[in-house]
C-alpha positions in Angstrom: 88.3 -188.7 -74.7 86.8 -189.1 -78.2 87.4 -186.8 -81.2 83.9 -185.1 -81.0 84.3 -184.3 -77.3 87.7 -182.6 -78.0 86.3 -180.2 -80.6 86.9 -176.6 -79.4 86.0 -174.6 -82.5 84.1 -174.9 -85.7 84.5 -173.4 -89.1 81.5 -171.6 -90.5 80.5 -173.0 -93.9 80.7 -170.6 -96.8 78.7 -173.1 -98.9 76.2 -174.8 -96.5 74.8 -177.0 -99.3 78.3 -178.5 -100.1 78.9 -179.0 -96.3 75.5 -180.7 -95.9 76.2 -183.0 -98.9 79.6 -184.0 -97.5 78.0 -184.8 -94.1 75.3 -186.9 -95.7 77.9 -188.9 -97.6 79.6 -190.0 -94.3 76.5 -191.0 -92.4 77.9 -189.4 -89.3 75.1 -188.6 -86.8 77.1 -187.0 -84.0 76.0 -183.4 -84.0 79.4 -181.9 -83.0 81.2 -184.0 -85.7 78.5 -183.0 -88.1 79.0 -179.3 -87.5 82.8 -179.8 -88.1 82.3 -181.7 -91.3 79.7 -179.3 -92.6 82.0 -176.4 -91.8 85.2 -178.0 -93.3 83.5 -179.1 -96.5 81.5 -175.9 -96.7 84.7 -173.8 -96.6 86.9 -176.0 -98.7 86.2 -177.7 -102.0 89.4 -179.8 -101.5 88.2 -181.1 -98.1 84.7 -181.7 -99.5 86.3 -183.9 -102.2 88.4 -185.8 -99.6 85.3 -186.3 -97.4 83.3 -187.6 -100.4 86.2 -189.9 -101.4 86.8 -191.2 -97.9 83.1 -191.1 -96.7 83.1 -194.8 -95.7 86.4 -194.7 -94.0 86.0 -191.5 -92.0 83.4 -192.4 -89.3 85.6 -195.2 -87.8 88.9 -193.4 -88.5 88.0 -190.6 -86.2 88.4 -193.0 -83.2 92.1 -193.7 -83.9 94.4 -190.8 -83.3 97.6 -192.5 -84.7 96.4 -192.0 -88.2 99.9 -192.1 -89.9 100.8 -195.5 -88.3 97.4 -196.9 -89.0 97.2 -195.8 -92.6 100.7 -197.0 -93.5 100.7 -200.3 -91.6 101.8 -203.2 -93.8 103.2 -201.0 -96.6 106.7 -202.5 -96.1 105.3 -205.7 -97.8 104.0 -203.9 -100.9 105.5 -204.1 -104.3 106.8 -201.0 -106.1 103.7 -201.0 -108.3 101.3 -201.2 -105.3 103.1 -198.7 -103.1 102.2 -195.6 -105.2 98.4 -196.0 -104.9 98.6 -197.0 -101.3 100.7 -193.9 -100.4 98.2 -191.7 -102.3 95.3 -193.2 -100.3 97.3 -192.7 -97.1 98.0 -189.1 -98.0 94.3 -188.4 -98.6 93.3 -189.9 -95.3 96.0 -188.3 -93.2 95.4 -184.9 -94.9 91.6 -185.2 -94.1 92.1 -186.4 -90.5 94.7 -183.7 -89.7 92.6 -181.0 -91.3 89.6 -181.9 -89.2 91.7 -182.1 -86.1 93.2 -178.7 -86.9 90.0 -177.0 -87.9 88.2 -178.4 -84.9 90.9 -177.5 -82.4 91.4 -181.1 -81.5 95.1 -181.0 -82.2 97.7 -178.3 -81.4 99.7 -176.9 -84.4 102.7 -179.1 -83.5 100.6 -182.2 -83.7 99.2 -181.3 -87.1 102.6 -180.5 -88.6 104.1 -183.5 -86.8 101.6 -185.9 -88.4 102.2 -184.4 -91.9 105.9 -184.6 -91.4 105.6 -188.2 -90.1 103.7 -189.2 -93.2 106.3 -187.6 -95.5 109.1 -189.3 -93.6 107.4 -192.7 -93.7 106.5 -192.3 -97.4 110.1 -191.4 -98.3 111.5 -194.3 -96.3 109.1 -196.7 -97.9 109.7 -195.5 -101.4 113.4 -195.8 -101.0 113.3 -199.2 -99.5 110.8 -200.6 -102.0 112.5 -199.2 -105.1 116.0 -200.1 -103.9 114.7 -203.7 -103.3 113.2 -203.7 -106.8 116.6 -202.6 -108.3 118.3 -205.3 -106.3 115.9 -207.9 -107.7 116.6 -206.6 -111.3 120.3 -207.0 -110.6 121.0 -203.3 -111.0 122.4 -202.9 -107.5 124.7 -205.2 -105.6 123.0 -208.0 -103.7 123.7 -206.6 -100.2 123.1 -203.1 -98.9 126.6 -202.9 -97.6 127.9 -203.3 -101.2 125.5 -200.7 -102.6 127.2 -197.8 -100.9 124.0 -196.7 -99.3 121.3 -194.2 -100.3 120.6 -191.2 -98.2 117.5 -188.9 -98.1 118.3 -185.8 -96.1 115.4 -183.8 -94.8 116.0 -180.1 -94.5 113.9 -177.1 -94.0 110.3 -177.7 -92.9 110.5 -181.4 -93.1 113.8 -181.5 -91.1 112.2 -179.3 -88.5 109.0 -181.3 -88.4 107.0 -178.4 -89.6 105.3 -179.7 -92.8 
C-alpha cells in the first residue's frame, strides 16, 4: 500500500498560505498527500523549511519506506570532509519523512522513534569509522584496528532504548 493510502489523520494548518506554498514547491498532485503537506507546513515553520529544501526529493521519496537505509547508502565510501554534509542532508530527509509519517498516522510511534534512532546509530557508526580511518591515514593511530585498542560509542537513555 502506498503512503497516501495509509494516511489516517491530517494536521489542520495554522498558516494555510505557508502550507499551500510548501505544497506548490513539491509539485505533488495527490489530494491526500497535498492535505498532509499543507497541514504539516502550515503548522510548522521548520517542516515548511524542510519541504522547501527537499521539494524535488520528496515526491519520489514517499514511495520508499526504508528511508534511513536509502538516505545513507554509500556513505561508507565518503571521505571525512564529504561525510558531514551528506549526514546533514540525510538528517533533513529522514526528519521530514518521519514527521510526515507521524503526522499522517502512517507510522506507529515505535516506527517513528525507531527510524530516528536508526539514523543516529548509523551516523555515529559512520562518523567513527571515517574519522578513525582518517587518523590511521595520518599515522596518528596504529595501522590495524587490533593495535588501536578500539573505540566504543555506548548508547544510553533514549538512543539505547530506541526512543529518539
